[in-house]
C-alpha positions as a Markdown table, in Angstrom:
| # | Residue | x | y | z |
|---|---|---|---|---|
| 1 | Unk | 9.8 | 64.1 | 73.9 |
| 2 | Unk | 11.5 | 64.1 | 70.5 |
| 3 | Unk | 15.0 | 65.1 | 69.2 |
| 4 | Unk | 16.1 | 66.8 | 66.0 |
| 5 | Unk | 16.4 | 63.4 | 64.2 |
| 6 | Unk | 12.7 | 62.7 | 64.8 |
| 7 | Unk | 13.3 | 59.9 | 67.3 |
| 8 | Unk | 10.9 | 59.9 | 70.2 |
| 9 | Unk | 12.5 | 59.2 | 73.6 |
| 10 | Unk | 10.6 | 57.4 | 76.3 |
| 11 | Unk | 10.2 | 59.1 | 79.7 |
| 12 | Unk | 12.0 | 57.4 | 82.6 |
| 13 | Unk | 8.7 | 55.9 | 83.9 |
| 14 | Unk | 7.7 | 54.6 | 80.5 |
| 15 | Unk | 11.1 | 53.1 | 79.9 |
| 16 | Unk | 11.0 | 51.4 | 83.3 |
| 17 | Unk | 7.6 | 49.9 | 82.6 |
| 18 | Unk | 8.8 | 48.6 | 79.2 |
| 19 | Unk | 11.7 | 46.9 | 80.9 |
| 20 | Unk | 9.4 | 45.2 | 83.4 |
| 21 | Unk | 7.0 | 44.0 | 80.7 |
| 22 | Unk | 9.9 | 42.6 | 78.5 |
| 23 | Unk | 11.6 | 40.9 | 81.5 |
| 24 | Unk | 8.3 | 39.3 | 82.5 |
| 25 | Unk | 7.5 | 37.9 | 79.0 |
| 26 | Unk | 7.8 | 34.1 | 78.4 |
| 27 | Unk | 9.3 | 33.4 | 75.0 |
| 28 | Unk | 8.2 | 30.1 | 73.5 |
| 29 | Unk | 10.7 | 27.8 | 71.8 |
| 30 | Unk | 11.0 | 27.4 | 68.1 |
| 31 | Unk | 9.4 | 24.4 | 66.5 |
| 32 | Unk | 12.8 | 22.9 | 65.8 |
| 33 | Unk | 13.7 | 23.2 | 69.5 |
| 34 | Unk | 10.5 | 21.5 | 70.4 |
| 35 | Unk | 11.2 | 18.9 | 67.8 |
| 36 | Unk | 14.5 | 18.1 | 69.4 |
| 37 | Unk | 12.9 | 17.8 | 72.9 |
| 38 | Unk | 10.4 | 15.4 | 71.5 |
| 39 | Unk | 12.9 | 13.4 | 69.5 |
| 40 | Unk | 15.1 | 13.0 | 72.6 |
| 41 | Unk | 12.3 | 12.3 | 75.0 |
| 42 | Unk | 10.0 | 9.9 | 73.0 |
| 43 | Unk | 10.5 | 6.1 | 72.9 |
| 44 | Unk | 8.9 | 3.2 | 71.2 |
| 45 | Unk | 7.4 | 0.6 | 73.7 |
| 46 | Unk | 7.4 | -2.9 | 72.2 |
| 47 | Unk | 5.7 | -5.9 | 73.7 |
| 48 | Unk | 7.2 | -9.3 | 72.9 |
| 49 | Unk | 6.0 | -12.9 | 73.4 |
| 50 | Unk | 9.4 | -14.6 | 73.2 |
| 51 | Unk | 10.9 | -13.1 | 70.1 |
| 52 | Unk | 7.5 | -12.3 | 68.4 |
| 53 | Unk | 6.3 | -8.7 | 68.5 |
| 54 | Unk | 2.7 | -8.7 | 69.7 |
| 55 | Unk | 2.1 | -5.0 | 70.4 |
| 56 | Unk | 3.6 | -1.6 | 70.4 |
| 57 | Unk | 3.0 | 1.9 | 71.7 |
| 58 | Unk | 4.8 | 5.0 | 72.6 |
| 59 | Unk | 6.5 | 6.2 | 75.8 |
| 60 | Unk | 7.9 | 9.4 | 77.5 |
| 61 | Unk | 11.3 | 9.7 | 79.1 |
| 62 | Unk | 10.7 | 10.8 | 82.7 |
| 63 | Unk | 14.2 | 10.8 | 84.1 |
| 64 | Unk | 17.8 | 10.6 | 83.1 |
| 65 | Unk | 18.2 | 7.1 | 84.6 |
| 66 | Unk | 15.5 | 5.4 | 82.4 |
| 67 | Unk | 12.0 | 5.8 | 83.9 |
| 68 | Unk | 9.4 | 5.9 | 81.1 |
| 69 | Unk | 5.7 | 6.8 | 81.2 |
| 70 | Unk | 3.2 | 5.1 | 78.9 |
| 71 | Unk | -0.4 | 4.0 | 78.9 |
| 72 | Unk | -1.4 | 1.0 | 81.1 |
| 73 | Unk | -3.2 | -0.6 | 78.1 |
| 74 | Unk | 0.1 | -0.5 | 76.2 |
| 75 | Unk | 1.9 | -2.7 | 78.7 |
| 76 | Unk | -1.2 | -4.7 | 79.9 |
| 77 | Unk | -0.2 | -7.8 | 78.0 |
| 78 | Unk | 3.2 | -7.8 | 79.7 |
| 79 | Unk | 1.3 | -7.8 | 83.0 |
| 80 | Unk | -1.4 | -10.3 | 82.1 |
| 81 | Unk | 0.8 | -12.8 | 80.3 |
| 82 | Unk | 4.3 | -12.0 | 81.6 |
| 83 | Unk | 5.4 | -10.8 | 78.1 |
| 84 | Unk | 8.6 | -8.8 | 77.6 |
| 85 | Unk | 8.7 | -5.0 | 77.4 |
| 86 | Unk | 11.5 | -3.7 | 75.1 |
| 87 | Unk | 12.0 | 0.1 | 74.6 |
| 88 | Unk | 13.8 | 1.8 | 71.8 |
| 89 | Unk | 15.0 | 5.4 | 71.6 |
| 90 | Unk | 14.4 | 7.0 | 68.2 |
| 91 | Unk | 17.4 | 9.3 | 68.5 |
| 92 | Unk | 20.0 | 6.6 | 69.1 |
| 93 | Unk | 20.8 | 2.9 | 68.8 |
| 94 | Unk | 19.6 | 2.2 | 72.4 |
| 95 | Unk | 17.3 | -0.8 | 72.8 |
| 96 | Unk | 16.7 | -2.5 | 76.1 |
| 97 | Unk | 14.2 | -4.4 | 78.3 |
| 98 | Unk | 12.1 | -2.7 | 80.9 |
| 99 | Unk | 10.0 | -3.7 | 83.9 |
| 100 | Unk | 6.7 | -2.3 | 85.3 |
| 101 | Unk | 7.2 | -0.1 | 88.4 |
| 102 | Unk | 3.9 | 1.7 | 89.0 |
| 103 | Unk | 0.5 | 2.2 | 87.4 |
| 104 | Unk | -3.1 | 3.3 | 87.8 |
| 105 | Unk | -5.5 | 1.3 | 85.6 |
| 106 | Unk | -8.3 | 3.8 | 86.1 |
| 107 | Unk | -6.2 | 6.6 | 84.7 |
| 108 | Unk | -4.7 | 4.3 | 82.0 |
| 109 | Unk | -1.1 | 5.3 | 83.0 |
| 110 | Unk | 2.0 | 3.3 | 84.0 |
| 111 | Unk | 5.6 | 3.8 | 84.6 |
| 112 | Unk | 8.3 | 1.3 | 83.5 |
| 113 | Unk | 12.0 | 1.3 | 84.2 |
| 114 | Unk | 14.8 | 0.3 | 81.8 |
| 115 | Unk | 16.6 | -2.7 | 83.5 |
| 116 | Unk | 20.1 | -2.0 | 82.2 |
| 117 | Unk | 20.9 | 1.5 | 80.9 |
| 118 | Unk | 24.5 | 0.6 | 80.1 |
| 119 | Unk | 25.5 | 3.8 | 81.9 |
| 120 | Unk | 23.6 | 5.9 | 79.4 |
| 121 | Unk | 22.0 | 9.2 | 80.5 |
| 122 | Unk | 18.6 | 10.0 | 78.9 |
| 123 | Unk | 16.8 | 13.3 | 78.1 |
| 124 | Unk | 13.5 | 13.5 | 80.1 |
| 125 | Unk | 10.7 | 15.8 | 79.0 |
| 126 | Unk | 10.1 | 18.3 | 81.8 |
| 127 | Unk | 6.5 | 18.3 | 83.2 |
| 128 | Unk | 4.5 | 21.4 | 82.7 |
| 129 | Unk | 1.2 | 22.6 | 84.2 |
| 130 | Unk | -1.9 | 21.1 | 82.4 |
| 131 | Unk | -4.2 | 23.3 | 84.5 |
| 132 | Unk | -2.8 | 26.4 | 82.7 |
| 133 | Unk | -3.9 | 25.1 | 79.2 |
| 134 | Unk | -6.9 | 26.7 | 77.5 |
| 135 | Unk | -8.8 | 25.8 | 74.2 |
| 136 | Unk | -6.9 | 26.9 | 71.1 |
| 137 | Unk | -3.5 | 26.7 | 72.8 |
| 138 | Unk | -0.9 | 25.1 | 70.5 |
| 139 | Unk | 0.3 | 21.6 | 71.3 |
| 140 | Unk | 2.8 | 19.2 | 69.8 |
| 141 | Unk | 2.4 | 15.4 | 69.8 |
| 142 | Unk | 4.9 | 12.6 | 69.1 |
| 143 | Unk | 4.7 | 8.9 | 68.9 |
| 144 | Unk | 4.9 | 5.7 | 66.8 |
| 145 | Unk | 1.5 | 5.3 | 65.1 |
| 146 | Unk | 0.4 | 2.2 | 63.1 |
| 147 | Unk | 3.7 | 1.3 | 61.3 |
| 148 | Unk | 6.0 | 2.0 | 64.2 |
| 149 | Unk | 7.6 | 5.0 | 62.4 |
| 150 | Unk | 8.3 | 8.0 | 64.5 |
| 151 | Unk | 5.9 | 10.9 | 63.8 |
| 152 | Unk | 5.5 | 14.4 | 65.2 |
| 153 | Unk | 2.3 | 16.5 | 64.8 |
| 154 | Unk | 1.3 | 20.1 | 65.6 |
| 155 | Unk | -2.3 | 20.9 | 66.7 |
| 156 | Unk | -4.5 | 22.7 | 69.2 |
| 157 | Unk | -6.2 | 21.9 | 72.4 |
| 158 | Unk | -9.9 | 21.8 | 71.6 |
| 159 | Unk | -11.7 | 21.2 | 74.9 |
| 160 | Unk | -11.6 | 19.2 | 78.2 |
| 161 | Unk | -13.8 | 16.1 | 78.2 |
| 162 | Unk | -14.6 | 13.4 | 80.8 |
| 163 | Unk | -14.8 | 9.8 | 79.8 |
| 164 | Unk | -14.9 | 6.8 | 82.1 |
| 165 | Unk | -14.0 | 9.0 | 85.1 |
| 166 | Unk | -10.9 | 10.4 | 83.3 |
| 167 | Unk | -10.8 | 14.1 | 82.8 |
| 168 | Unk | -8.9 | 14.5 | 79.5 |
| 169 | Unk | -7.7 | 16.9 | 76.9 |
| 170 | Unk | -9.6 | 16.7 | 73.6 |
| 171 | Unk | -6.9 | 17.6 | 71.0 |
| 172 | Unk | -7.0 | 18.3 | 67.2 |
| 173 | Unk | -4.1 | 15.9 | 66.5 |
| 174 | Unk | -5.2 | 12.4 | 65.3 |
| 175 | Unk | -4.4 | 9.7 | 67.8 |
| 176 | Unk | -3.9 | 6.3 | 66.0 |
| 177 | Unk | -2.9 | 2.9 | 67.3 |
| 178 | Unk | 0.7 | 3.2 | 68.4 |
| 179 | Unk | 0.4 | 6.8 | 69.5 |
| 180 | Unk | -0.8 | 5.6 | 72.9 |
| 181 | Unk | 1.5 | 6.7 | 75.7 |
| 182 | Unk | 3.3 | 9.4 | 73.7 |
| 183 | Unk | 3.9 | 12.9 | 74.9 |
| 184 | Unk | 1.8 | 16.0 | 74.4 |
| 185 | Unk | 3.8 | 19.2 | 75.0 |
| 186 | Unk | 3.1 | 22.9 | 75.0 |
| 187 | Unk | 4.9 | 25.7 | 73.2 |
| 188 | Unk | 7.6 | 25.7 | 75.9 |
| 189 | Unk | 8.3 | 22.0 | 75.2 |
| 190 | Unk | 6.9 | 20.9 | 78.6 |
| 191 | Unk | 4.8 | 17.8 | 79.1 |
| 192 | Unk | 1.1 | 18.7 | 79.6 |
| 193 | Unk | -0.5 | 15.4 | 78.5 |
| 194 | Unk | -0.2 | 11.8 | 77.4 |
| 195 | Unk | -2.0 | 10.5 | 74.3 |
| 196 | Unk | -4.3 | 7.6 | 75.1 |
| 197 | Unk | -7.2 | 7.1 | 72.8 |
| 198 | Unk | -9.7 | 8.4 | 70.3 |
| 199 | Unk | -13.5 | 8.3 | 70.6 |
| 200 | Unk | -14.9 | 5.7 | 68.3 |
| 201 | Unk | -18.1 | 7.6 | 67.7 |
| 202 | Unk | -16.4 | 10.8 | 67.0 |
| 203 | Unk | -13.2 | 10.4 | 65.0 |
| 204 | Unk | -12.3 | 14.1 | 65.5 |
| 205 | Unk | -12.2 | 13.6 | 69.3 |
| 206 | Unk | -8.7 | 12.5 | 70.3 |
| 207 | Unk | -7.8 | 12.3 | 74.0 |
| 208 | Unk | -4.8 | 12.9 | 76.2 |
| 209 | Unk | -4.4 | 12.3 | 79.9 |
| 210 | Unk | -3.6 | 15.6 | 81.8 |
| 211 | Unk | -0.2 | 15.5 | 83.3 |
| 212 | Unk | -1.4 | 17.1 | 86.6 |
| 213 | Unk | -3.6 | 14.0 | 87.1 |
| 214 | Unk | -0.7 | 11.6 | 87.0 |
| 215 | Unk | 2.1 | 13.6 | 88.8 |
| 216 | Unk | 1.8 | 11.4 | 92.0 |
| 217 | Unk | 2.2 | 8.2 | 90.0 |
| 218 | Unk | 5.3 | 9.5 | 88.3 |
| 219 | Unk | 6.9 | 10.9 | 91.5 |
| 220 | Unk | 6.3 | 7.7 | 93.4 |
| 221 | Unk | 7.9 | 5.6 | 90.7 |
| 222 | Unk | 10.9 | 7.8 | 90.1 |
| 223 | Unk | 11.3 | 8.1 | 93.9 |
| 224 | Unk | 11.8 | 4.3 | 94.0 |
| 225 | Unk | 8.3 | 3.0 | 94.8 |
| 226 | Unk | 7.5 | -0.3 | 93.1 |
| 227 | Unk | 4.2 | -2.1 | 93.1 |
| 228 | Unk | 4.0 | -5.9 | 93.3 |
| 229 | Unk | 2.6 | -8.0 | 90.5 |
| 230 | Unk | 1.5 | -11.4 | 92.0 |
| 231 | Unk | 1.1 | -14.3 | 89.6 |
| 232 | Unk | 0.6 | -17.1 | 92.1 |
| 233 | Unk | -2.0 | -15.3 | 94.2 |
| 234 | Unk | 0.2 | -15.1 | 97.3 |
| 235 | Unk | 0.3 | -11.8 | 99.1 |
| 236 | Unk | 3.5 | -9.7 | 99.1 |
| 237 | Unk | 3.8 | -7.7 | 102.3 |
| 238 | Unk | 3.8 | -3.9 | 102.1 |
| 239 | Unk | 0.3 | -3.7 | 100.7 |
| 240 | Unk | -1.3 | -1.7 | 103.5 |
| 241 | Unk | -2.9 | 1.0 | 101.4 |
| 242 | Unk | -4.8 | 1.0 | 98.1 |
| 243 | Unk | -2.0 | 2.7 | 96.3 |
| 244 | Unk | 0.3 | -0.2 | 97.4 |
| 245 | Unk | -2.2 | -3.0 | 96.4 |
| 246 | Unk | -0.8 | -6.3 | 95.1 |
| 247 | Unk | -1.9 | -6.7 | 91.5 |
| 248 | Unk | -3.3 | -10.3 | 91.3 |
| 249 | Unk | -3.0 | -11.7 | 87.7 |
| 250 | Unk | -3.6 | -15.2 | 86.3 |
| 251 | Unk | -5.1 | -16.5 | 89.5 |
| 252 | Unk | -8.5 | -17.2 | 90.9 |
| 253 | Unk | -7.6 | -17.2 | 94.6 |
| 254 | Unk | -5.8 | -14.7 | 96.9 |
| 255 | Unk | -3.8 | -16.1 | 99.8 |
| 256 | Unk | -2.8 | -13.7 | 102.5 |
| 257 | Unk | -1.9 | -13.4 | 106.2 |
| 258 | Unk | -3.3 | -10.9 | 108.8 |
| 259 | Unk | -0.6 | -10.3 | 111.4 |
| 260 | Unk | -2.7 | -8.7 | 114.1 |
| 261 | Unk | -5.8 | -6.6 | 114.7 |
| 262 | Unk | -5.5 | -3.4 | 112.7 |
| 263 | Unk | -3.4 | -5.0 | 110.0 |
| 264 | Unk | -4.8 | -4.3 | 106.5 |
| 265 | Unk | -4.2 | -6.0 | 103.2 |
| 266 | Unk | -5.1 | -4.5 | 99.8 |
| 267 | Unk | -5.3 | -6.3 | 96.4 |
| 268 | Unk | -6.1 | -5.1 | 92.9 |
| 269 | Unk | -7.8 | -7.6 | 90.6 |
| 270 | Unk | -6.9 | -7.6 | 86.9 |
| 271 | Unk | -9.4 | -7.7 | 84.1 |
| 272 | Unk | -9.1 | -11.4 | 83.3 |
| 273 | Unk | -11.7 | -12.2 | 85.9 |
| 274 | Unk | -14.4 | -10.7 | 83.6 |
| 275 | Unk | -17.3 | -8.5 | 84.6 |
| 276 | Unk | -18.9 | -8.6 | 88.0 |
| 277 | Unk | -16.6 | -11.1 | 89.7 |
| 278 | Unk | -17.6 | -12.5 | 93.1 |
| 279 | Unk | -15.2 | -12.7 | 96.1 |
| 280 | Unk | -15.6 | -15.2 | 98.9 |
| 281 | Unk | -13.4 | -15.1 | 102.0 |
| 282 | Unk | -12.3 | -18.2 | 104.0 |
| 283 | Unk | -10.4 | -18.1 | 107.3 |
| 284 | Unk | -10.0 | -20.1 | 110.5 |
| 285 | Unk | -13.0 | -20.5 | 112.8 |
| 286 | Unk | -13.0 | -18.0 | 115.6 |
| 287 | Unk | -11.3 | -15.3 | 113.5 |
| 288 | Unk | -13.3 | -12.2 | 112.4 |
| 289 | Unk | -11.8 | -11.0 | 109.1 |
| 290 | Unk | -13.9 | -8.3 | 107.3 |
| 291 | Unk | -13.4 | -7.3 | 103.8 |
| 292 | Unk | -14.6 | -4.7 | 101.3 |
| 293 | Unk | -14.6 | -4.6 | 97.5 |
| 294 | Unk | -13.9 | -1.2 | 95.9 |
| 295 | Unk | -14.6 | 0.0 | 92.3 |
| 296 | Unk | -11.8 | 2.5 | 92.0 |
| 297 | Unk | -12.1 | 4.7 | 95.2 |
| 298 | Unk | -15.7 | 3.8 | 95.9 |
| 299 | Unk | -17.0 | 0.9 | 98.1 |
| 300 | Unk | -18.9 | -1.5 | 95.9 |
| 301 | Unk | -19.7 | -4.1 | 98.5 |
| 302 | Unk | -18.9 | -5.1 | 102.1 |
| 303 | Unk | -18.9 | -8.3 | 104.1 |
| 304 | Unk | -18.5 | -8.5 | 107.8 |
| 305 | Unk | -18.8 | -11.0 | 110.6 |
| 306 | Unk | -17.0 | -14.1 | 111.8 |
| 307 | Unk | -18.5 | -16.5 | 109.2 |
| 308 | Unk | -16.1 | -18.1 | 106.8 |
| 309 | Unk | -17.7 | -18.0 | 103.4 |
| 310 | Unk | -19.1 | -14.5 | 103.1 |
| 311 | Unk | -19.3 | -13.4 | 99.5 |
| 312 | Unk | -19.6 | -10.0 | 97.7 |
| 313 | Unk | -19.6 | -8.9 | 94.1 |
| 314 | Unk | -17.7 | -6.2 | 92.3 |
| 315 | Unk | -20.0 | -4.2 | 90.1 |
| 316 | Unk | -17.5 | -2.3 | 87.9 |
| 317 | Unk | -15.4 | -4.5 | 85.5 |
| 318 | Unk | -11.6 | -4.1 | 85.5 |
| 319 | Unk | -11.4 | -1.8 | 88.5 |
| 320 | Unk | -11.8 | -4.1 | 91.5 |
| 321 | Unk | -9.9 | -3.7 | 94.7 |
| 322 | Unk | -10.2 | -6.0 | 97.8 |
| 323 | Unk | -9.4 | -4.7 | 101.3 |
| 324 | Unk | -9.1 | -7.3 | 104.1 |
| 325 | Unk | -8.6 | -6.5 | 107.8 |
| 326 | Unk | -8.9 | -8.2 | 111.2 |
| 327 | Unk | -11.5 | -7.3 | 113.8 |
| 328 | Unk | -10.5 | -10.4 | 115.8 |
| 329 | Unk | -7.7 | -12.9 | 115.5 |
| 330 | Unk | -4.7 | -13.3 | 113.3 |
| 331 | Unk | -3.6 | -15.8 | 110.7 |
| 332 | Unk | -4.1 | -17.0 | 107.2 |
| 333 | Unk | -7.0 | -16.4 | 104.9 |
| 334 | Unk | -8.1 | -17.0 | 101.3 |
| 335 | Unk | -10.3 | -15.1 | 98.9 |
| 336 | Unk | -11.7 | -17.1 | 96.1 |
| 337 | Unk | -12.5 | -15.2 | 92.9 |
| 338 | Unk | -15.4 | -16.4 | 90.8 |
| 339 | Unk | -15.4 | -14.8 | 87.3 |
| 340 | Unk | -18.5 | -13.0 | 86.3 |
């Protein structure tokens, strides 16, 4: 219906429908607003041997109290060689040391925690829903590539690829050394991915971990869970599930203790043992300690029986887990690792 001024009026039903549509619309942030979120929520992750900088990457603020997400490969030297992790916030003068709290080598993701925040409250990037993303959706990426200078880029989601068992976003933004571990956000400024690599045979294929695939790692860490890194090979109790595995580094022997029948110990073996390492168990005569070697979630080899000296080999490099349990007896055991 119109009026004498030529202005069409909506019917009551049409007006009501328009109100519903408008109220249900999701308005994306401006680029400047997204830029502020990324600036506040992106950190530089430095790896130091003493006072010498030996590596750098990027990280994502996950909580107000200083939990930070990054790639496992960014902090791997800190684990392998006990180097220092120092994080820097781009938007302030904050600089402090951090320690590793949780990780998944297979997904190339780790969570570190600032040791002393000095009472500072940080600005986390809110997780989004990576399952909702579709090709040609707009994304924004931040990090500290090559020179260590903060850089923000805008691009698109190209496709979803699978490499090495990791289902990842293929994005149009170029991922360079130093970008690893940085945030990928959507038009609402929410975290939907983590930059981790580019494909060497296709320079236009740049990859990001999907945030939905690492949600549990984040929530466990922020909730207070801390995995144990073992440098002398001696078991730290509380390793009763694969997710709680002791990470054994710089050692060629595991020393553990089975408390009773039904007790289970889990260990994760770091990459320094080379490809196809062999594991040999030793225990007291009369005990029956079985063990399995896993490549990720899959059993690679199994040894059973009461014989001390049973050996098995892990067939997938860098992703070996050892599970030990008692069928009979209790006491100490050792697992010798022979590098492949």
